Each structure stands twice: as structure tokens, then as C-alpha cells.
NUDOGU-283743 format. One record per residue: residue in three letters; x, y, z of N, C-alpha, C, O in turn. Coordinates in steps of 0.05 Angstrom, whole numbers, padded with zeros to 5 digits, always signed. Layout:
N
ALAXYZXYZXYZXYZ...
This chain:
276
MET+03966-03840+01153+03984-03833+01175+03979-03811+01181+03970-03793+01166PRO+03985-03810+01208+03980-03780+01221+04006-03763+01214+04028-03772+01206ASN+04001-03741+01218+04018-03716+01218+04047-03720+01237+04045-03734+01257ASN+04067-03710+01232+04088-03712+01250+04089-03684+01265+04096-03662+01256PRO+04082-03690+01291+04076-03667+01307+04107-03648+01310+04105-03624+01318TRP+04133-03660+01303+04157-03645+01306+04165-03633+01286+04186-03621+01289SER+04150-03631+01257+04147-03617+01233+04163-03587+01242+04186-03581+01235ASN+04149-03576+01255+04151-03552+01260+04163-03536+01287+04157-03515+01299ILE+04181-03557+01290+04199-03545+01318+04218-03525+01309+04231-03525+01288SER+04218-03508+01327+04249-03492+01327+04252-03479+01350+04243-03486+01372TRP+04269-03457+01344+04284-03447+01370+04261-03433+01385+04259-03432+01410ASN+04242-03421+01363+04220-03408+01376+04201-03422+01383+04186-03412+01400ASN+04196-03444+01374+04171-03462+01378+04184-03493+01391+04185-03514+01378THR+04191-03489+01412+04207-03517+01425+04184-03539+01441+04191-03558+01455ILE+04158-03531+01435+04141-03549+01446+04117-03553+01417+04105-03536+01405ALA+04118-03583+01412+04094-03591+01393+04074-03571+01395+04067-03561+01416ASN+04062-03563+01368+04036-03549+01370+04013-03557+01383+03999-03544+01398CYS+04010-03582+01374+03993-03600+01390+03987-03604+01415+03966-03612+01425ASP+04012-03597+01429+04020-03603+01463+04002-03580+01475+03985-03581+01493LYS+04014-03555+01457+04018-03524+01474+03986-03524+01491+03986-03523+01516GLY+03957-03524+01474+03939-03523+01484+03927-03549+01498+03903-03553+01496HIS+03937-03561+01508+03931-03585+01524+03925-03583+01550+03944-03571+01560SER+03908-03587+01567+03909-03581+01591+03918-03610+01604+03916-03633+01596VAL+03929-03598+01628+03937-03614+01647+03936-03608+01679+03942-03587+01691VAL+03929-03629+01688+03920-03627+01722+03943-03621+01737+03962-03635+01731ILE+03946-03603+01754+03960-03599+01775+03952-03590+01801+03933-03575+01803GLY+03965-03599+01822+03955-03591+01854+03940-03615+01851+03935-03629+01830SER+03930-03620+01885+03911-03629+01893+03887-03619+01910+03888-03595+01916GLY+03868-03631+01918+03849-03623+01936+03840-03597+01925+03832-03595+01902LYS+03840-03568+01946+03828-03547+01939+03852-03532+01918+03846-03512+01906ASN+03872-03542+01917+03891-03533+01904+03895-03540+01877+03909-03527+01861LYS+03877-03567+01870+03875-03577+01841+03867-03561+01821+03843-03554+01823ARG+03877-03554+01803+03870-03541+01776+03882-03553+01746+03894-03575+01746THR+03877-03537+01721+03888-03549+01701+03895-03520+01691+03884-03498+01695VAL+03917-03527+01675+03941-03507+01666+03944-03522+01642+03941-03546+01638PRO+03956-03494+01619+03966-03507+01592+03989-03521+01593+04005-03507+01607PHE+04000-03542+01585+04020-03554+01585+04045-03539+01571+04043-03526+01550GLY+04069-03542+01586+04086-03517+01577+04088-03494+01583+04106-03478+01575SER+04071-03491+01597+04066-03459+01611+04078-03455+01630+04084-03474+01644SER+04085-03432+01639+04106-03422+01658+04091-03432+01690+04102-03429+01712ALA+04067-03442+01687+04058-03446+01715+04058-03480+01719+04059-03493+01740TYR+04058-03489+01690+04066-03518+01701+04089-03527+01701+04095-03548+01712VAL+04108-03511+01689+04141-03515+01698+04145-03507+01726+04164-03517+01738ALA+04130-03492+01737+04142-03477+01757+04128-03499+01783+04141-03504+01803TYR+04099-03510+01777+04095-03531+01795+04109-03553+01797+04112-03564+01819ILE+04121-03561+01772+04135-03594+01770+04160-03586+01783+04167-03599+01803ASN+04174-03568+01777+04200-03560+01790+04197-03558+01824+04209-03569+01843ARG+04174-03536+01823+04173-03537+01856+04172-03556+01871+04184-03560+01892ASN+04155-03571+01859+04140-03600+01878+04161-03619+01880+04161-03634+01900ASN+04181-03621+01860+04200-03640+01860+04235-03626+01870+04256-03639+01870GLY+04231-03605+01876+04257-03588+01881+04274-03600+01904+04298-03601+01905LYS+04256-03609+01921+04267-03620+01950+04273-03650+01951+04277-03663+01972SER+04272-03660+01926+04276-03689+01925+04308-03692+01924+04322-03672+01924GLN+04320-03716+01923+04347-03722+01919+04354-03714+01887+04376-03704+01880HIS+04338-03720+01873+04342-03705+01840+04317-03693+01836+04296-03705+01831PRO+04320-03669+01837+04301-03649+01834+04301-03650+01801+04321-03654+01788VAL+04274-03645+01789+04265-03650+01765+04277-03630+01743+04285-03640+01722GLY+04279-03605+01747+04290-03588+01734+04279-03590+01702+04297-03590+01685LEU+04255-03593+01694+04243-03589+01672+04244-03568+01654+04231-03549+01662THR+04257-03564+01628+04261-03543+01615+04253-03545+01591+04253-03568+01581PHE+04243-03521+01575+04239-03521+01544+04257-03503+01526+04253-03494+01504ASP+04278-03502+01542+04297-03488+01529+04322-03501+01506+04341-03491+01495CYS+04311-03522+01506+04323-03540+01485+04309-03555+01467+04286-03562+01474LEU+04317-03563+01444+04299-03577+01424+04291-03608+01434+04309-03623+01443PRO+04266-03615+01431+04258-03643+01440+04278-03664+01428+04292-03661+01409ASP+04275-03682+01442+04287-03708+01438+04271-03728+01432+04271-03747+01447SER+04254-03728+01410+04237-03746+01407+04237-03777+01393+04225-03798+01396PHE+04256-03769+01377+04262-03797+01364+04300-03790+01356+04313-03769+01355SER+04311-03822+01351+04339-03816+01339+04345-03833+01329+04333-03853+01338GLY+04361-03839+01310+04365-03854+01291+04345-03868+01266+04323-03857+01263ASP+04350-03884+01254+04338-03899+01236+04312-03912+01235+04307-03935+01243ILE+04293-03895+01224+04260-03908+01231+04253-03937+01211+04233-03951+01212ASN+04277-03939+01195+04274-03968+01185+04290-03985+01197+04293-04007+01186SER+04304-03982+01222+04314-03999+01231+04287-04029+01241+04263-04029+01242ASN+04305-04047+01245+04290-04080+01253+04288-04071+01290+04274-04085+01305VAL+04300-04051+01299+04306-04049+01326+04298-04027+01340+04315-04010+01345TYR+04272-04021+01350+04264-03994+01367+04269-04002+01399+04262-04021+01413CYS+04284-03980+01405+04286-03978+01434+04275-03957+01448+04279-03933+01444LEU+04255-03968+01468+04238-03948+01480+04255-03940+01505+04267-03957+01520ASN+04253-03912+01509+04262-03897+01536+04248-03881+01544+04230-03872+01530MET+04250-03873+01568+04234-03853+01574+04233-03821+01578+04212-03807+01579ASN+04261-03810+01579+04260-03781+01574+04282-03775+01572+04300-03789+01582PRO+04289-03750+01557+04315-03738+01553+04326-03725+01577+04309-03712+01588GLY+04345-03725+01587+04357-03715+01612+04362-03682+01611+04350-03666+01597LYS+04378-03677+01626+04383-03649+01624+04402-03643+01602+04424-03655+01599PRO+04391-03620+01583+04401-03610+01560+04431-03604+01566+04439-03597+01589ASP+04447-03607+01543+04472-03591+01544+04467-03564+01539+04450-03556+01523PRO+04486-03547+01556+04478-03519+01552+04487-03511+01522+04475-03495+01508ASP+04507-03523+01516+04518-03518+01489+04510-03523+01463+04522-03520+01442PHE+04480-03532+01468+04461-03541+01447+04433-03530+01456+04411-03541+01450CYS+04437-03501+01476+04409-03486+01473+04408-03468+01460+04423-03468+01441MET+04387-03444+01466+04387-03420+01448+04412-03400+01450+04412-03380+01436SER+04431-03406+01466+04452-03392+01466+04477-03402+01450+04498-03388+01446ASN+04472-03425+01443+04492-03431+01429+04501-03414+01396+04483-03404+01383ASP+04524-03412+01388+04525-03395+01366+04519-03405+01342+04515-03390+01323LYS+04519-03430+01341+04514-03451+01323+04488-03459+01321+04482-03479+01308CYS+04469-03447+01334+04443-03458+01339+04432-03463+01313+04420-03484+01309GLY+04434-03444+01294+04420-03446+01269+04422-03467+01251+04405-03475+01235LEU+04453-03478+01256+04458-03507+01245+04447-03529+01257+04437-03547+01244TYR+04449-03531+01289+04440-03549+01298+04405-03556+01298+04396-03579+01302GLU+04392-03535+01292+04365-03528+01289+04359-03554+01261+04346-03575+01264LYS+04372-03544+01235+04368-03557+01215+04371-03585+01219+04356-03602+01209TYR+04397-03591+01236+04398-03620+01236+04380-03638+01251+04371-03659+01243TYR+04376-03628+01271+04354-03639+01288+04326-03636+01275+04310-03653+01282LYS+04319-03618+01258+04290-03622+01252+04291-03644+01226+04271-03655+01217ASP+04319-03648+01216+04321-03667+01198+04317-03695+01211+04304-03713+01200MET+04331-03700+01239+04324-03726+01258+04295-03730+01264+04281-03750+01260LEU+04288-03700+01276+04256-03707+01281+04243-03722+01258+04233-03744+01258CYS+04246-03704+01236+04229-03718+01212+04233-03743+01200+04217-03751+01183HIS+04255-03759+01207+04266-03785+01198+04278-03779+01169+04279-03796+01152LEU+04289-03751+01165+04312-03746+01145+04344-03755+01152+04359-03761+01134ASN+04350-03755+01175+04376-03758+01182+04379-03789+01204+04376-03786+01228PRO+04386-03816+01192+04382-03834+01201+04407-03839+01218+04405-03859+01232ARG+04429-03824+01219+04450-03825+01239+04449-03801+01258+04439-03779+01253ASN+04461-03810+01280+04466-03789+01302+04494-03777+01296+04504-03769+01317ASP+04508-03773+01275+04530-03764+01278+04542-03735+01273+04559-03729+01256LEU+04529-03714+01292+04533-03691+01291+04556-03689+01299+04565-03700+01319LEU+04569-03670+01280+04597-03659+01291+04599-03628+01277+04593-03622+01254PHE+04610-03608+01299+04617-03584+01288+04637-03583+01283+04652-03591+01301ASP+04649-03576+01258+04673-03573+01245+04676-03551+01232+04670-03549+01208GLY+04688-03527+01253+04693-03503+01239+04661-03484+01243+04655-03479+01266ASN+04643-03475+01222+04624-03463+01222+04602-03487+01215+04578-03482+01217ASN+04610-03514+01206+04593-03532+01190+04589-03557+01203+04607-03566+01216ILE+04556-03573+01201+04555-03594+01206+04566-03623+01192+04556-03627+01170VAL+04582-03638+01200+04592-03654+01184+04582-03683+01183+04586-03691+01206CYS+04573-03698+01171+04565-03722+01177+04582-03742+01164+04575-03751+01142ASN+04605-03749+01175+04625-03764+01158+04632-03790+01177+04643-03786+01198SER+04627-03810+01171+04630-03829+01191+04662-03833+01202+04670-03837+01224VAL+04676-03831+01178+04712-03838+01186+04721-03814+01208+04738-03818+01225LYS+04708-03792+01206+04723-03765+01222+04708-03769+01253+04719-03765+01274TYR+04679-03778+01249+04660-03783+01270+04667-03808+01287+04662-03808+01311GLU+04678-03826+01275+04685-03851+01294+04711-03836+01308+04717-03839+01331ALA+04724-03821+01290+04764-03815+01303+04749-03804+01331+04755-03814+01353SER+04729-03782+01328+04727-03759+01356+04716-03781+01373+04725-03783+01396MET+04697-03798+01364+04680-03813+01382+04700-03835+01400+04698-03842+01423THR+04719-03844+01380+04741-03859+01403+04754-03848+01419+04759-03860+01440ALA+04763-03819+01413+04771-03799+01424+04761-03787+01457+04771-03783+01479ILE+04740-03786+01445+04717-03783+01476+04711-03815+01490+04710-03817+01514SER+04709-03827+01480+04704-03855+01496+04730-03863+01508+04730-03879+01527GLN+04748-03855+01497+04778-03864+01520+04780-03841+01538+04790-03847+01560ASN+04770-03811+01535+04771-03796+01556+04746-03789+01566+04743-03765+01571ILE+04730-03800+01569+04698-03793+01573+04698-03776+01596+04687-03755+01593LYS+04708-03783+01620+04710-03767+01644+04713-03739+01641+04697-03720+01645SER+04735-03740+01633+04749-03711+01618+04728-03697+01611+04718-03677+01621PHE+04719-03713+01585+04700-03694+01563+04680-03681+01577+04675-03657+01575LYS+04663-03704+01597+04641-03690+01612+04653-03666+01628+04641-03644+01628ALA+04677-03668+01643+04688-03645+01655+04688-03619+01643+04681-03598+01653ALA+04701-03625+01611+04712-03602+01600+04706-03606+01568+04722-03606+01550PRO+04678-03611+01568+04672-03614+01536+04684-03601+01515+04693-03613+01495ASN+04686-03574+01516+04701-03561+01496+04727-03562+01495+04739-03545+01482SER+04738-03579+01504+04767-03586+01501+04776-03609+01467+04796-03618+01455PHE+04742-03610+01466+04749-03630+01447+04736-03616+01423+04716-03602+01427SER+04747-03618+01397+04740-03606+01370+04748-03623+01350+04770-03633+01349PRO+04729-03628+01331+04708-03623+01331+04691-03639+01351+04698-03661+01360ARG+04663-03624+01358+04651-03634+01386+04616-03646+01381+04599-03632+01373PRO+04613-03671+01388+04588-03683+01379+04565-03670+01405+04573-03657+01424HIS+04542-03676+01400+04523-03673+01420+04528-03688+01442+04533-03712+01440ILE+04525-03678+01462+04526-03690+01490+04507-03717+01489+04514-03737+01502GLY+04477-03716+01471+04460-03739+01473+04468-03764+01463+04462-03787+01471ASP+04487-03755+01435+04492-03775+01420+04521-03792+01441+04522-03816+01446VAL+04534-03777+01447+04555-03789+01474+04542-03808+01485+04546-03831+01479TRP+04525-03800+01503+04506-03821+01522+04498-03847+01501+04504-03870+01503GLN+04486-03837+01484+04479-03859+01464+04499-03878+01455+04495-03902+01450ARG+04518-03868+01453+04541-03883+01441+04548-03899+01467+04552-03924+01466GLU+04550-03886+01485+04564-03903+01509+04548-03922+01510+04561-03943+01510THR+04519-03928+01511+04509-03949+01517+04508-03978+01491+04505-04002+01496TRP+04510-03968+01470+04517-03990+01452+04552-03999+01450+04561-04016+01434LYS+04563-03988+01466+04592-03991+01456+04602-04021+01461+04622-04028+01448GLN+04593-04035+01475+04604-04066+01476+04581-04075+01453+04592-04096+01445LEU+04560-04072+01441+04548-04079+01420+04554-04074+01393+04545-04087+01375ARG+04568-04056+01391+04593-04047+01367+04607-04065+01370+04610-04080+01351LYS+04619-04070+01390+04645-04093+01393+04632-04122+01383+04640-04136+01364VAL+04614-04127+01396+04605-04156+01384+04595-04158+01354+04594-04178+01341LEU+04587-04133+01345+04578-04140+01317+04600-04127+01294+04598-04130+01270GLY+04615-04117+01306+04635-04109+01287+04632-04078+01271+04649-04067+01258ARG+04606-04068+01277+04603-04045+01259+04577-04028+01285+04572-04036+01307ASP+04568-04007+01273+04553-03990+01284+04525-04010+01284+04518-04020+01262PRO+04507-04015+01309+04480-04030+01305+04464-04003+01293+04470-03979+01293LYS+04446-04013+01284+04424-03998+01267+04386-04000+01290+04367-04015+01294ILE+04397-03976+01298+04372-03972+01324+04356-03943+01319+04363-03922+01310PHE+04333-03952+01327+04309-03926+01325+04304-03926+01349+04297-03946+01360GLY+04307-03899+01363+04306-03896+01391+04282-03877+01397+04282-03857+01383ILE+04254-03880+01418+04238-03867+01419+04229-03861+01449+04222-03879+01465GLU+04230-03837+01454+04229-03819+01483+04202-03830+01494+04184-03831+01477PHE+04196-03836+01514+04167-03829+01525+04155-03808+01527+04132-03808+01518PHE+04168-03785+01539+04165-03757+01540+04191-03745+01532+04212-03745+01544PRO+04184-03733+01509+04212-03724+01494+04225-03697+01504+04248-03689+01498TYR+04207-03685+01518+04222-03655+01536+04242-03658+01558+04240-03677+01574HIS+04263-03640+01561+04281-03650+01571+04278-03643+01606+04264-03624+01614SER+04286-03654+01616+04291-03651+01650+04312-03671+01662+04321-03692+01653THR+04319-03656+01687+04340-03664+01695+04334-03697+01711+04352-03714+01714SER+04315-03700+01717+04304-03724+01733+04270-03734+01719+04258-03720+01703GLY+04262-03755+01727+04239-03766+01723+04220-03755+01734+04226-03744+01755PHE+04193-03754+01727+04172-03741+01743+04143-03756+01736+04145-03776+01722PRO+04123-03750+01743+04094-03762+01731+04093-03751+01705+04090-03727+01701PHE+04097-03766+01688+04094-03753+01660+04064-03758+01648+04049-03778+01652PRO+04058-03732+01631+04029-03738+01625+04028-03756+01598+04042-03757+01577LYS+04004-03772+01608+04012-03792+01588+03983-03791+01567+03970-03811+01559ASP+03978-03768+01561+03956-03765+01539+03966-03743+01522+03950-03732+01506LEU+03994-03735+01525+03994-03716+01505+03987-03716+01478+03995-03734+01463PRO+03971-03697+01467+03972-03710+01435+03997-03710+01416+03993-03706+01392SER+04017-03712+01424+04046-03721+01406+04045-03745+01410+04053-03759+01392ASN+04036-03759+01433+04038-03783+01437+04024-03800+01412+04030-03823+01406TYR+04005-03783+01400+03995-03806+01379+04002-03813+01351+03990-03828+01335TYR+04031-03795+01347+04050-03802+01330+04072-03824+01334+04083-03841+01320ARG+04075-03818+01360+04098-03842+01372+04082-03869+01374+04093-03890+01365ASN+04061-03870+01382+04046-03895+01392+04038-03906+01357+04037-03930+01354TYR+04034-03893+01340+04031-03903+01315+04055-03912+01297+04053-03926+01277LEU+04079-03901+01308+04112-03915+01299+04108-03939+01308+04106-03959+01294ILE+04105-03939+01340+04115-03962+01354+04091-03987+01347+04099-04010+01347ASP+04063-03984+01342+04042-04000+01332+04048-04014+01306+04043-04037+01300ASN+04064-03989+01288+04071-04005+01260+04098-04020+01264+04106-04034+01245ALA+04110-04019+01287+04139-04033+01288+04126-04061+01299+04132-04082+01287MET+04115-04062+01313+04102-04088+01322+04086-04102+01300+04088-04126+01297LYS+04068-04086+01285+04053-04105+01259+04077-04120+01243+04073-04140+01229ALA+04107-04107+01247+04124-04112+01224+04137-04139+01239+04150-04155+01226GLY+04133-04141+01260+04149-04160+01278+04182-04155+01285+04200-04171+01285LYS+04182-04128+01291+04210-04118+01293+04216-04126+01325+04203-04143+01337LEU+04237-04111+01336+04243-04123+01353+04244-04099+01370+04252-04078+01361ILE+04234-04101+01398+04230-04081+01416+04240-04082+01442+04234-04099+01459ILE+04263-04054+01450+04273-04063+01471+04268-04045+01486+04277-04024+01479ILE+04249-04046+01516+04244-04024+01534+04272-04026+01549+04283-04045+01560MET+04278-03999+01545+04304-03995+01565+04299-03993+01595+04313-04002+01613ARG+04279-03980+01596+04271-03978+01624+04240-03970+01633+04227-03958+01616LYS+04228-03977+01658+04205-03965+01665+04181-03978+01652+04161-03965+01650ALA+04183-04004+01643+04169-04018+01626+04132-04010+01632+04115-04004+01615ASP+04127-04013+01665+04105-04011+01671+04094-03982+01662+04070-03978+01657GLU+04110-03964+01661+04101-03937+01655+04093-03932+01621+04078-03915+01613TRP+04107-03953+01606+04098-03957+01578+04072-03969+01577+04053-03959+01564TYR+04070-03991+01590+04042-04007+01595+04024-03991+01600+04002-03994+01590LYS+04030-03970+01619+04004-03955+01626+03991-03929+01601+03977-03909+01605ASP+04002-03937+01579+03998-03910+01562+03970-03917+01554+03968-03939+01544PRO+03953-03907+01555+03918-03914+01544+03922-03918+01518+03905-03935+01515VAL+03931-03915+01497+03930-03928+01472+03949-03945+01468+03938-03964+01457ILE+03980-03951+01470+03995-03966+01461+04002-03985+01483+04017-04004+01478GLY+03991-03981+01507+04005-04000+01530+03999-04027+01532+04015-04045+01537SER+03967-04034+01527+03962-04065+01528+03972-04077+01501+03980-04100+01505LYS+03973-04069+01479+03986-04079+01457+04014-04084+01463+04024-04106+01462LEU+04028-04062+01470+04061-04066+01475+04066-04089+01497+04086-04104+01497LYS+04040-04090+01520+04052-04116+01545+04045-04136+01534+04057-04155+01544ALA+04027-04145+01511+04025-04175+01501+04043-04181+01479+04047-04205+01474TYR+04057-04159+01464+04077-04162+01444+04097-04179+01453+04104-04177+01477LEU+04109-04200+01436+04124-04222+01444+04153-04216+01434+04171-04229+01445ASN+04160-04199+01415+04192-04207+01407+04198-04172+01424+04195-04150+01413LYS+04204-04176+01446+04207-04157+01461+04240-04162+01480+04247-04185+01488VAL+04251-04143+01485+04281-04150+01500+04278-04135+01517+04270-04113+01511PHE+04285-04142+01550+04291-04123+01570+04320-04128+01577+04334-04148+01574LEU+04325-04098+01590+04349-04100+01605+04352-04113+01632+04335-04111+01650LYS+04372-04127+01635+04374-04144+01667+04383-04111+01683+04371-04108+01705ASN+04396-04093+01676+04404-04077+01694+04399-04047+01676+04413-04038+01658THR+04373-04037+01688+04361-04012+01681+04365-03987+01692+04352-03968+01686GLN+04386-03986+01709+04398-03963+01714+04428-03962+01693+04435-03944+01678ARG+04439-03980+01697+04461-03983+01669+04451-03994+01642+04454-04017+01634VAL+04440-03979+01630+04424-03985+01602+04440-03996+01583+04432-03988+01561TRP+04462-04011+01581+04476-04020+01566+04462-04036+01541+04443-04049+01548LEU+04467-04037+01522+04459-04056+01497+04480-04074+01495+04498-04073+01477SER+04478-04092+01513+04496-04113+01505+04489-04136+01504+04468-04137+01517PRO+04496-04163+01493+04485-04192+01501+04485-04197+01532+04466-04209+01541GLY+04503-04190+01545+04505-04199+01572+04486-04184+01587+04482-04193+01610ASN+04473-04159+01580+04451-04146+01592+04426-04147+01582+04409-04131+01589PHE+04423-04161+01567+04399-04178+01549+04378-04193+01565+04385-04213+01576ILE+04355-04186+01567+04336-04213+01572+04319-04220+01549+04301-04205+01541ILE+04323-04240+01540+04312-04243+01513+04283-04270+01512+04282-04292+01521PRO+04267-04255+01499+04245-04277+01507+04252-04308+01493+04269-04312+01476ASN+04236-04327+01505+04246-04358+01501+04249-04369+01471+04267-04385+01463HIS+04224-04354+01453+04226-04359+01426+04244-04351+01407+04240-04354+01383LEU+04267-04338+01417+04286-04325+01406+04310-04334+01414+04314-04342+01437THR+04331-04333+01393+04360-04342+01407+04376-04308+01408+04370-04288+01395MET+04395-04311+01424+04419-04291+01420+04426-04284+01394+04427-04260+01389ASP+04431-04299+01376+04445-04294+01352+04422-04281+01334+04431-04266+01316GLN+04392-04285+01335+04370-04282+01321+04367-04252+01333+04360-04234+01318VAL+04373-04246+01360+04365-04210+01365+04394-04199+01357+04394-04174+01352LEU+04419-04212+01353+04437-04193+01344+04437-04186+01314+04444-04166+01303ASN+04426-04212+01303+04424-04202+01275+04404-04180+01267+04407-04170+01245MET+04382-04172+01285+04367-04155+01280+04376-04125+01275+04365-04107+01263PHE+04402-04127+01291+04409-04095+01287+04426-04091+01265+04434-04068+01260
């Protein structure tokens, strides 16, 4: 089993050690050159070259990476693209960043199967009853929560709000929280997508987990951009040939719900739902 590259992540080390020395190519023609991944030159190039687009990238390493989420022992693996703009309350300026760092490292090392991050005073609370009450309040006021998130206390991580919104309908169908393990193609935060490097050394561990999931016959849900996953030089061809895959009808609205599932012919909807 390969080493988990995220075990040493901290506020002073928000890039996987194996990724730091990795050379990436930027520019083209006479301006083509290689720079270290995560360097100021790399960030400046990505942001500058995408800054005039309708959705500028805003690549940043000021927040802890979102490599994984949920329960690694789940029978359902959801493959997403990359985490979006980081919540400023969970960047380095946060006065509870020490608590957040511990919680997040536990999640990246698969020691915390739930995403129920709550700040209650000065402590992190992983209590399902309190969490559901808070999430219900937020779901009922999601627009005002996004506009003024500090009006809610205790307050969950904004990424968890997004995740739970995606499977809100699924929870109603199941009558409980679904058991899901989420994996990001590119684990570092950016406002929008860009040509992600496909050969980052940290991908080796990610691909190892996906390969094991396929060997175990688990359900793979490709949330969006299947072609990007298929281009991965290691796992791409295996993933493309894998049969137990579910796609989403609307990849812009990535709701995990029966109405949005495209299931393979050899599976029924009941079989798919039972895997959650």
C-alpha cells in the first residue's frame, strides 16, 4: 500500500510533499518553461492566463486541500473534479484553525468517516443530532446562509454544506444519510477549473484507492467530466472499462438523486440505492 501523501498536511504545509518538487510546464513556444508545482510562478501563470475569462481561476494554496471526504469503507465512491473557492473562515486567518487542522487531517487520513464539522464555542462537535438540527436550519435558509454565514452558530464548513446539498434528495429517499466516499481529481482549491496537471505524484495514492474500489466491485459515480478522469495516465483506461459506474444527467447540478442517475443496464435503481 502506498503512503498517504496527505498525512503531513498542515497550515504551514498545504501542498503534499511529493507534489512540491514536481515540475510542471507553463507557457508555450519561446515562453515555454518548467516550474515547481505550487510555486508563486505557477500560481501567477495559472491565474494570469485565466484572469480574463468569464470564470477566472483564482488558484490558491491558502487553504487545506480537499482530497477526500466521507467514509473510505463506503460501497459508493464519488469522483469529482476539484474543490472550489475556499471559505475564508477556514483559511489561515481563522482563529480556530488549530481545531480545523486536526479535524481535517483526520479526514484526509480516513480517521473521520463523517463530514459533521461543527464549531460549538471553542470545540469541534461531531454529534449527529446537533449536526442535523444545524444542517436543517441551513438548508431552509441556504441563500441567507451564503450571504451571511456567520449568522449561524454552531457553523459547519461551507464545503460540507455543498456536499449535503448534493445528496439532500437522496437522503429523503433513503431515510438516512447516504454512506459515500468522495475523491477530487485535483485536490487544491480554485475558483473554477483549468487544465489540471495529470501526473502529480499525489495522484498515485488517489488512483490506488480507486483501483481497489473497482476490484471490490464498488459503485463509482462520476460526478462530472468523465473524459478528464479517462485521460488519467494510470487509472483512466481501467475506469473507462469499468461497468459499475453511474453518471449524472445534469453535470452542472450534480444532485445525487434517483432522477439524476444514469445507471448501467445490468443494475436496477434499487440495487444502486442499496449500495448507499
